[in-house]
N, C-alpha and C positions, 0 to 999 in steps of 0.2 A: 654501186661501185662496180665499174666495168674493168675486167682484166684486159690489159692491152698488150701484154708481152707474149709474142708468138712462140718464143722458146719454151715458156712455161706451158702453153697450150699444147705444143708438140710433145712435151715431156709427159703430159697427161695421156695423150694418144699412145705414146711409146710404152708407158706403164701398163696400159690396157692391151698391149700387143694387138692393136686393131688391124684386121685384115679384111680382104674382100669376101670372106665367109661370114663375117659378123653382122649381127643385128645389135645396134647400140641404142640405148635409151639415154636421152639427154634431158635433164630436169632443168627447167627455167633457162632456155637458150638465150634470153635477153636480146642482144643485138646480133647474135648469130656468129660471133667470132670463132668460138669452138666448133659450132655447127659446120662452118665452112671446111674446117680441117677434117671433121668426122665424115662428111659426105664424100670427100676425096678418098678416104681410106677404108670405109666400111661398105658392106653390101647395102644395108638399109640403116637409116637413122630415124628413130622415132623421137621427135622433139615435142615435149609437153610444156606449153606456155600458158600461164594463167592470165597474164595482163593482156587486155584487149588491144591496146595500141601496139605493143610489141608483137603480138600475134599477127596483126595486119602488116606490120613492117616486114616480118619474116616471110609472110605469105608472098609479098611482092619481091623481096630480095632473092628468094629461092624458088621462083616460079618454075624454072627449068627442071630443077632437081625434084620438085613435087610432081611435075608431069611425068618424069622418067621413073618415078617410084622409088628413087634412092633416098628421098626424104618424105616421111609421113609426119605432117605437122598437125598436132592435136591442140585444140583450144580447151584447156581445162586445168583442174587442180590435180597435181600429181598424187596427193594424198587420197583422192577419190578415183584415181585411174584404175581401170579394170582390164588386165591383159586379155582375159578370155573374151570379153565383149569386143575388143579391138581386133581379135583374130590374129594376133601377132605370134612370132616365132616362140617356140617353147624355150629355146636357148638364146640368151642375150646377156649383154654386159651393160652396166650403167657407167657412164663417164660424164661428169657434170661439175660445174661450179655452182653448188646449191645455195639456196637462200639459208643463211646461217641460223635464222630464227626457227627453222623447222628441221634442223639436223637430226635431232633425236627421233622425231616422227618419221623421217625418211628412212633412217636406219632400221627402226622397228618394223615399218611397213615391208621393206624389201627383204630383210633378213628372215622374217617370219612368213613371207608370202608363200602360197602353195607352190607357185612357179618362181623359185628363187633365181636371181641372176647368178651367172658363173663367177662374176667378180664385180666389184664396185671400185671405181677410181673417182674420188671426191675431193673437191677443194672445200676445206672447212677452216674454221677459226683455229689458229695455231694452238691455243690453249686446249681446245677440245681435242685436237689431234694428239697432243701429248697425253691427255687423260685416256684416250682410246688405246694408245700404244703401250701405256704404262705396264711394267712387269715387276714392280716392286710392291712394297706394302702400301703404296699410295693408289693401288688399283681401285677404280670406282665401279659402281654398278654398271655404268655405260661400258667400261672396258670389259668387264666380265660378260656382259650381254653380247657384245660384238664377238668376243672370242668363243662364245658358245656356238656360234654359227660359222665362223671363218677365221682367217689368219690376217690380222691387220699389221701394216707396217707403214712407216713414214717414207714417202717418196722424196719430198723436198719441202723446205720452208720457202714461203713466198712473202717477201717483205711488202708492207703496205704501199710502198712507192710504185709497185707494179700495177696498181689500180688507179683509175681515174673516176671521181676524185679519190684520193688516198683515204682509206678508212683509218680509224684510231687503233686498229689491231692488225697484227701480222696474220697471215694465213698459212696453210700447209696443204699439200696434196697427200692424201693417204690412199693406200691400196688395201682392199679387203679381198683376199683371194681364197680359193678352195672353199667357197661357201657351200654348206651342206647341213642337213639336220643330223647327220651321223655323228658329228662332233658333240652335239647336244645330248 
């Protein structure tokens, strides 16, 4: 399901306050729609794509940005990604429309990572976003776990019609800011 609404993609960049000083990690760039916006606004984008065909498409689509070093395209699984081995900046943000089936694993990996991101701006399933943001008696283990490391908030709901093909569920953009072990 490909997000095709440029306003939503720009809202994700805006929520991440992307500037020319930033290193941004994008998980699963897919066709590169968000990637294109990120490379315009960030110093460096590290895009990690697992799918071989999509990786090759991105390599061709962003040949100039790769040559200039504004895009580092990595062929691999984000859950096995090692920042130290890649020699990447210690300070980074994650902005991504992530694969929904590994939302929990991505949150766990990066919130507990030795080198945590400064913030995460993620497109997730709307129901999952509501569970993460919950502040009543319906708080889940997921919500408590995220809040142990950062401050989550809902940026916007994204209806299924903004994707092609439209999925059966709505999505949402969440921001997790002020990520730190000090909260925990």
